[in-house]
C-alpha positions as CSV (number, residue, x, y, z in Angstrom):
1,M,-20.1,3.3,117.7
2,S,-22.3,6.3,116.9
3,V,-24.1,6.8,113.6
4,G,-21.5,9.4,112.6
5,E,-18.7,6.9,112.9
6,F,-20.5,4.5,110.6
7,K,-20.8,7.2,108.0
8,V,-17.1,7.9,108.1
9,F,-16.3,4.2,107.7
10,D,-18.8,3.9,104.9
11,S,-17.4,6.9,103.0
12,E,-13.8,5.6,103.5
13,H,-14.9,2.2,102.4
14,Q,-16.7,3.6,99.4
15,M,-13.6,5.6,98.3
16,A,-11.4,2.6,98.7
17,N,-13.8,0.6,96.4
18,Q,-13.7,3.3,93.8
19,R,-9.9,3.2,93.7
20,V,-9.9,-0.6,93.2
21,G,-11.5,-0.4,89.8
22,I,-8.9,2.0,88.4
23,E,-6.2,0.4,86.3
24,P,-2.7,1.7,86.8
25,E,-1.7,1.4,83.2
26,P,-3.7,2.3,80.1
27,V,-2.8,-1.0,78.3
28,F,-4.6,-3.0,81.0
29,G,-7.6,-0.7,81.0
30,D,-7.8,-1.0,77.3
31,K,-7.7,-4.8,77.4
32,K,-10.4,-5.0,80.1
33,N,-12.8,-2.2,79.0
34,N,-12.4,-1.8,75.3
35,R,-11.3,-5.2,74.2
36,G,-13.5,-7.2,76.5
37,F,-10.6,-9.3,78.0
38,R,-11.7,-10.8,81.2
39,R,-9.9,-14.1,81.5
40,F,-7.4,-16.3,79.7
41,L,-8.7,-18.6,77.0
42,L,-5.8,-21.0,77.2
43,R,-4.5,-23.1,80.2
44,G,-0.9,-23.7,81.2
45,L,1.9,-21.3,81.9
46,A,3.4,-21.5,78.4
47,K,0.1,-20.9,76.7
48,V,-0.9,-18.1,79.0
49,S,2.5,-16.5,78.5
50,L,1.9,-16.6,74.7
51,E,-1.6,-15.1,75.2
52,V,-0.2,-12.3,77.4
53,G,2.3,-11.6,74.6
54,W,-0.4,-11.2,72.0
55,L,-2.3,-8.6,74.0
56,P,0.3,-5.8,73.9
57,L,1.1,-6.7,70.3
58,A,-2.6,-6.2,69.4
59,H,-2.7,-3.0,71.4
60,N,0.4,-1.6,69.6
61,L,-0.9,-2.6,66.1
62,L,-4.2,-0.9,66.8
63,K,-2.3,2.3,67.9
64,K,-0.2,2.1,64.8
65,A,-3.2,1.7,62.5
66,A,-4.9,4.7,64.2
67,I,-1.8,6.9,63.7
68,D,-1.5,5.8,60.1
69,D,-5.1,6.5,59.5
70,K,-4.8,9.9,61.0
71,N,-1.7,10.7,58.9
72,Q,-3.4,9.4,55.7
73,R,-6.4,11.7,56.4
74,A,-4.1,14.7,57.0
75,K,-2.4,14.1,53.6
76,Q,-5.7,14.0,51.8
77,R,-6.6,17.5,53.0
């Protein structure tokens, strides 16, 4: 292999690694980046299922609160 071939491999590898960190859905990205969710706190399938259910509920409640706050500020103007 020549030096040029290594650079192509490195750049391809680098681009692949950049894509790995991108979340396909905003809810998962929000949980990981903005809410600090990294791992489940509870153990067992039933408990983890419950915890998974709380995450989108919290996401939707926060969205609703932001929309309500925005509407409330618009009415005050």
